N, C-alpha and C positions, 0 to 999 in steps of 0.2 A: 350248433356250428361253431367250429373254432377256425381262427386265421392262422396261416402258417406261413412266416417270413422266410424266403430265399436269400442265399448270398448275393443275386443279381440286384436284390430290392423288391423284387416283384414277389404277391402272395398268392396263395390259392385258399381255396375252402376244404375244410376234410369234417367229418364226423367226430364229434369228442369219443375219445375211447378207441380211435383208428389206431392200428398199428403203423409204425414207423414204414414198413414195406408197403402196406397198402396205401399210404401217402407218396409214398416215390413211385408208385405205381400210376397214380393219377399224372405224375410230372412226365413221365415217359417209361414205356416197357424196357428201352435199351438200357436205361440208367437203372432200373430196378434189378434188371440183370447181372449190372455191373456190380451193384452196392454190396459191399460187407459188412456195413455198419453207419452209424451216423452221429452227428454232434447235434443235440438238443440245448439249446442256451448255454452252449457251450460244454455239456457235458456229453462224453462218448457213451452212446447207448446201442444194445443189440437192437435189429430191423424187426423183430418181434416184439418188442417194447411198446406201450401204448401211450399217447399222447392224448390229454384230457383238457387241454386249455392253449391259449395261443401261445405260439413259440416261434422261436427262429431255429430253423433246419438247416443243417449243412450236411449232405450226402458224401459217405466215404466209401470209395471204390476202392479195388485192388492195385490201380494203376497210383494211388495216393501213396505216400511214404507212410502216413498214418496206418492205412490199409494193409502195408506190408506189415506193418508192425504186427495188428491185430492178427493178421493171417500166420503169423510166425508164433503169436500166445496161443492159437488155437493148435498150431502144429506140436507144439509142447505137451498138451494135453492129449492129443492122437500118440505121441509118442510115449507118455505115461501109461495109456491104457494097453497098447503093445507088450510094454516091457510087463506090466501086471499078468497079462494074459500068459505071457513065456514064464513069468516066476511067481505064483500067485501069492508067496510069503512075503514079498516086497513091500517094503512101507513107502509110500511117497511124501516127500519132504515140500519143496516148492519148485517151479519153474518158471523163472522171469525169462522176459525177450532181452537179449544184449545183440550189440553190434552184429550185424549181418548174420543174426541166428537166436539161438535160444537154448538154455540146457534145464535138466531137471535134476535135482539131487535125490538120490535114492538110497534107503536104507535096506542093503542086502547081503548076506553073508557070502555067497556065491561071486566072487569077482567077475564084472563084465569085461570081457573082452574084444577087440577089433574083429575077431572070429564071429562074435555074437550079433556084429553089426547087421548083417544079412539078412538073419531071423528077424532081428526088431523092424528093420525096413520094409520086409515081405508082409509082417502084421500089420505093419501102419498102411501098407497100401490097401490091403483088405478092410481097415476101418474107413479109408478114403473112400473106397469103391461102394462101400455100404449106404454111403450118403446120410449117415445119422444126422438128424437135427440136434444142435446144442440149445438144451431149453435151460433157462436160468430158474431157479428156485430160490426164493428169500426167506430167511425164518429170521426170528429174535436172536439175541445172542444165547440166551438159556436154550432155547432150541438146538441152535447150531452146536453146542459143546454137548448137548446131550446126543447129538448126529454122530459126533466123532468119537464120543466116550470110550476111553481105551485106546486110543490114539495119541502119543503124546506129542508128535509132530503138529498135529492139525489142531490139537487143543491149544499148544502154545502159539501158533498162529493166529488163532481167532481172539486169544487174551491179548495180542498185541496190536489187532485190528482196531480201526477208527470207526465210531458211530455205533449204533443198536442195532442194524439190520446187517446180517450176515446171508452171502448170497454163495450157493453152489450152483455148478453146472453139470447138466447130464450130457453123456453123449448117447442116444438111443436110450435104452431101457436100464442098461447094465453098470455101466461105468459113471461114477460121479468125482466131483474134484472141487475143494474150497476153492473159491475163485470171486475176484470183484467183477473180472471181464471188462470189457463187452468180448464176443467171439463171434466169427465169421456163422451165417446161418446154418450152415451143416458140414460135414466133413469133406465133402466133395468140393467145396470152394477153396479147399486147401492147395497148394501149388505145387511145384517141384522140391522136394527135400531129400537131405540126407545125413546120414549118423557121422559126425565127424572124428569124435574123439572122446575118452572116457580119462576123468583124473580123481583124484583124491580130495576131498574138501571137508572141513569140520564143520559141524552145524553150527550155523551163525558165526563161522570163523573163531570159535572159541577151540583152541587146542587142547582143552581140558574135555572135550565133548566126543563122541564116537564120530572114526573117520567114514564119512559117507561118499557114496560113488555120484560123481558130476557127469552126468552122460550130455555131451554138447550135439547138437544138431544145426543144421541150417536150412533153411526155405525160401524158395523164391517164386515169382509168379508163374512162371514158364520153365520148359526144361532147357532153353536157349539160355534163360537168366541164370541158372543154376551151373549150365556148363560154363559159360563165361566166367564166373565165380572161382568155380574148379581150379579152371585154367589159372587165373588169378592167383590161387594158391598157391598154386605149383611154381608159378613164375616168384612169387615171393620167397619161397624156400630156396631158390637157386639164387635169389638176390639177399639173402639173409646178411645183413653186415657184419655179425658174429661170425659166420663161417668166413667169409671174405676177408674180414679182419685181421683174421689168423692167416689164411692162406696167402695175404700180400704184405703181412708183416707190419701191420699198421697199428695195432694197438694190442694190449691183452688187459685181464682181470687177475687179481692173485687174492686168496685166501686173506693175507694179511691187512686188506682193506677192500671188503665186500662193497661194491658198487661205487668205487673210485677207480676211475680207468687210467691206466699206462699208456701214454701215447710213446709209441717207438719212433725212430729216427723218420722212416717215411711217412709216419701219420703226423709228425710235426711239418711236414713239409707241406702236406695238405693244409694243415690248420695256420700255418704262417702264412700260406696265401690267400688263405679267407681273412684273416686279419689284414693284410697289406691292401685288397680290395676294399675291405669294411673302414679301413682309415680315410683310404682316397676318397671314396664317397662322402663319407662324414665333412670331411675337409671343405669339400665341393659344395656342400650344403650348409654349410656356416656353423658346424659345431666345433666346441672345444671339449677337449677330452679329458677328462679327470680320471684321479682312483682313489680309491676310499678305503679305509682300514677292514681286514676281514672280521675282526674282533671289537667289540664294542661293550662299554659297560652295560650292564642290566637296565641301569636308569632311564637309558636313552629307547628300549624295547617296551618298558612301560609306557614312556611319552608316545613311541608310535602305534601302540595298541597291539604290536605281536606278542607281547607278555601274555597277554588276557586272551587273544584270540587264534595264536598258532604256536603256543610253546611246545605242544605235542610232536610239531614238527622241525624241532631246535635242537642245537648241542650247546651245551654249558660248560663252563670252566671257572676256576677260582684263582686269582693271582694276588697275593699279598691281601688275603681276607675280603678282595672285593669281587663280585661277581660279573662274570662276562658272558655274552652269548657269542657263539660265531653266524656270522650274518646270513639269512637265510633270504634277503632282498638288499637290493642296493639303496633304496629311496631314503632310508633316514640319514644316511650317511650325505647323499645328496644335498640333504636339507641343512645339513651343518657347513655344506660347503658353500651354500646360498648365503646362509646367516654370518658367513665369517666377515662381510662388509655391508657396506648402506646399499641401496639400489634405488634408482630411479626409473620412471616411465621411460626414460630417454635411452634406457641401455637396452629395453627390451626390443624384440626377443631375447633371451638367454636361453642359449641350446647347450647343455652340457651331457657330453656322452661319456659312457664307461663301459669297458669290459672287466665287469666286477664278478670276481670268484666267491658264489655263495654253495651253502652246503644246508641242506635238507634231507631230514631223516625219512627215508622212503623202507616199508615194509620189506623183507628180504623176499619175500613171495612176488612182489610186484617189479622187484629188478629186472632189467632186459636189455643187456649192452650199453650200448652208448645213449639209446633212446630213452632209458628209465633209469638215473645213478644218482647218489647221494652227494656229489660234488658237480658242481658245473659253472662256467663261465657265460654270462647272460651278456648279451648286447644291450645296455640299457641306456636310457636318454631321459633326462626330464628337460621341458621345456619351461620356461617362466615366462608370461607373457599378460597382456590387458585382456579383458573380455573380447574388447572388437578385434582382436587379433587372432581369437580363436581358430576362426575358419580358414585365414591363410596359412597359419602354422599345420593344420592337419592336412591341407593341400600340400603343400611342401614334403610332409611326412609320405603322403600317398605317394608322390612322384618320385621319392626316396627309395619307398619299399619297392615300387613297379621296377626301378631301374635295377636293384640289386636282384629282385626275383628271375627276370629274364635274361640276367648275365648269368645266372647258376642255371639257366636251361629251364626254368620253370613257366610255362606261357598260360596254363589255366589256372585262374584263381576263383576264389568263393568267397564272398564278403558280407560278414554280418554285422548290423548294427543293434546293440542291446541297449535298452531303455530302463528308465527307473522302477527300481523294485518296490516290492512292498514296503520293506525296511529299508529307509536310505537316510542321509542325512542331507542338510541344505533346503533352501525353501523350492516350493514348485516352480516358483519364477526363474532361479537359477538353472533347476533341471532343463526347463522348457528352453532356454536360451543356449545352453551347453548342448542339448541334443540336436535342437536345429542346426546348431553351427556345424556340428558332425554329419548331420545329413545333409547340410548345403554343401559341405566341402565333398561329398561323396556326389551331388547331382550335377555340381560344376563341373565335374570331370566325367559325367555322363557315363556313372559306371552303375553296373546292376547290381543290388544288394536286396540281403532279406532282412528284416526286423524283426528281431526276437523282442517281444514285447515284454516287459518286466525282468529282462535278464541281466539288467546290468550290474555293477559291482555297488554295493551302496553308499562306495563314495562317490561314484559320478558314472554317467554312460560311457560307451567303450565301443569300438570299432575292432572286428578280430578279421585276420588274413588267413585264408584257407588256402593250400597250393594242392594240385594233385599230380601225383607223379608218373612215371612212365608206364605202370601199369594199373593206373586209375585209383589208387587209392589217396584221401585226401589226409592232408596233415596240417592242424594249425599251427601257424608260424608266428606271425607279426601280431602286435595289439598297437591301439592306440586307446589310453583312458585318462579321462578329466577326472582330477582327483579335488573333492570340497574338503576333505578331511584331512590330509596331511599339512598342508599350509596354517591352517588353525592350530593344531596340536602343537607346532612348532613356531607359532609365531612369526610366519613369515610375511613380511611386509615390503611395500614398496612406496616411494612420494610420488603420488598421483599430480597431474599438471595443477590440480587447485590446491596443491600443498599440503594435501593431507593424506596420511597412511593407511593403504590400503593392501588386503591380502591379494597377491597375484594369484592368476589361473595357473594351474600346474598339470601339464601333460605328461602322463608317464606314457614311455615308448619303446617297444623292442621290436627287431625287424626279422633275426634269425631266431630268436628267444634263446634258447641252449647252444651254445656252439657243438657240444658235444652231441647232443642229440641232432642237432643240423647235420653235422657230420655223417651220423649214420644213415640219416635219411638220402642224402647224396649218393652216398655207397650204395645204398640200394636203388635210388634213383637210375644211376648210371650201371649198376651190376658190376660195380668195381672198374669199368672202364671209365675213368675220369677223363673229363675234359683237358687239351693239350694244359692248359695255364693251372688246372689243378693238380694234374696228373705229379706224383711223388718222384717218378723218375720219368722224366719226358723222351728222351733219345738213350737207346742203348748202342754202344758198339759192339760188332762181331767179327773180330778178325777170324780170318778162315784158317788160320795155321801159325805158328810160332814165328814164322818168317815175315808175317805183316802185323807182329805186337806193336812194333815201334811205330808203324803208319798209324795205327788203330788209336794208341796213346796220343798220336798229336792230333788226331782227329776230335777226341775227347776234350782235350785241352782248348781248341778250338769252340767247341760247344758250350763249354764254360766261359771262356771270355766275353759270349755272346749273351751271357746271364741265362742259360740253359741248364736244368738238373740234368747230368748225364754220368753215364757209367760204362764200363767196359767188361765184356764176360773171357777172362784170361783162361776160362777153364781148357782141361783136354778134350773136351766133348767136339764131337764132329759138329759142323756147321748146322747140320739137320734138327739136332739137338738143342744147339743153342738158341735156334730161331723157334722151337717149339717151347722152350721155357720161356723165352721172351712174351710170346702169345700167352702162355698161361698167367705172365704176370701182369697182362693188360697193358702194355706198352702203347703209346700213341705211335711212336717210331721206333725202328731197327734201322741201324745203317751197317750194312756187310761190306767190310774191307780184304778184300784179296791182292794178290798181287797186279791184276788188270788196274784196279782201282788205285792201288799204288801210285802205278807207274804215270797214272793221267790226272793225279789229284782228284779222283772223285771217291763216291759212293756208292753202293747198290742200295737204294730206299726201299724199305719195307713202310707201309703205313696200316694200321690196325682196319680190318673190316675191309680191305680193298685187297683184290687178289693179284692186279698186276704190281710191278716192281718198277723203279725208275733208276736208271742210270746217269748220274747228273754229275756236275761239278761241285765239289764238296762245299766251299766256299760259297757258292749261290743258294745250296739247298740249306744251309746253316741259316744265311739272311734270311731266309724264306720261313722257317719255321720259328726265327726269334721275332719275327714281325706278327706272326699268327700268335705267339704266345703272348706277346706284348699288349696285342688287340683284343685277347680274350676270345678270339674266334671260336666257335664250335667246329668249323668245317676243317676237317684234317687233310684232305687231300690236296696235291701241290703241283701243280703244271709250271712247268720252266720254259 
């Protein structure tokens, strides 16, 4: 008999050589029915695999994220079998899981088109209905190579695989594929799926290789989840910031600078509103703003470690026979600012913030509007403090982060604490102290968080902030990172109470991350209908005819005097067309000015997403709008 320890600390006995499924059945029939795989001593395995000695067992069900990932992996195999049944001449390359789904690279001369998706899905449905068992067969490397002899892709995959044991998975009797696994017990355990798209992809990303066809699919636990996901995809298309950016004249991209955003006047109004708020909050939390050069001597980047570890992502130039690098990060420049004077513990904490322009090389295929660019402004800050101040400083950053996110309209956060990785610098004692400080800060705020064991940076533990947008997508924005490396590399010191020199604790911190990316996220979050305080044009005055143009101009003048961003539509269009255009431009407010309004010094106010109009005194309406804009209220509706 063997002892199987469960996650709750309990243990059960089982026959040596029993399958995981048989052991799970002893725990409970319901759990056995829900199970798709398991972890044995931390290793994911199929339910059909056997356990021969004492072990720790964690059952994975379809409701677990790991279970969904395994389900998607199995669905990729089902799609591969379906494609082979339709086009027997196709050669399979590999099919990994990706966010929200999977893909499979296929070598097939006949182009797969969207018209083929229905046939592929139909074949997949047949395979799922047939309830074919997934069966793992293990071989030596030599046996595996003989098994795939003549298939260059699978031969190459085996040659790149780690270890001496090669595994194949069979679906029923006919189809088999090279794979590490694990998989669900049988094809009927796969939930609801859909083929999403097809694209070209070079083998292993090598442009000298043949172009393959990459077929993407998605898989969810049931039809309800799939429907919800497809709805989210449709919503995302409507909210695409690249489309809205062009439609609303916010920004553009040009061949002369791929990956470099050109912000238009309206885009700059949003940008400047974000910057103004950012500065206001940072002033409130005791930060001093600095500015460091975008181009610095090569030696600095050797010293910081970027030359050895980040060179492929950097841009370089030479001036007077001296090599320079355009900064990909702000930290080294911040260290030079710190070292420009001597420091005492009495000055701490020092909080230096910077809106630093950085450049990073991104492959052209990965560029994506404002969300993935080669030049961006990072809202960096570096906090220098004593070890005793870490927790209170982290709490301060958390408070700042929450204040900014909630003002921008993000209320759902997901927070992760990443701990010491296998490769790291600094003593275990320092790591434990730093990690406990981060953990203590989160716990003192009574914040729910997930621990990512071993996922910290090599130079220190970190906290990452994820926000959920209006359609449920998660975006990683802020981060707090403890750094034991940079102070050492730059010989940063301060005079301690005992009059000795000690290295300060260095906290890296960003709230919005990249301003460009954050602006793209905001546009998609609000579908272009920006809140009043961020809207590039807050009010547009619409004169009914030329006779009221002068009155309308006077209203615009009053709006601007009140600090509002306002404009006027002096076109020859009829008032209905002017209103339609203002709606298309997603304006918070429209003020209609006709003879009646002119006579009464009034306006007819239209508010975005509100059917009713408000006829009211012009000065009172302007005062109320200015008040809302100044307080950054989310609610637009006005009652006087």
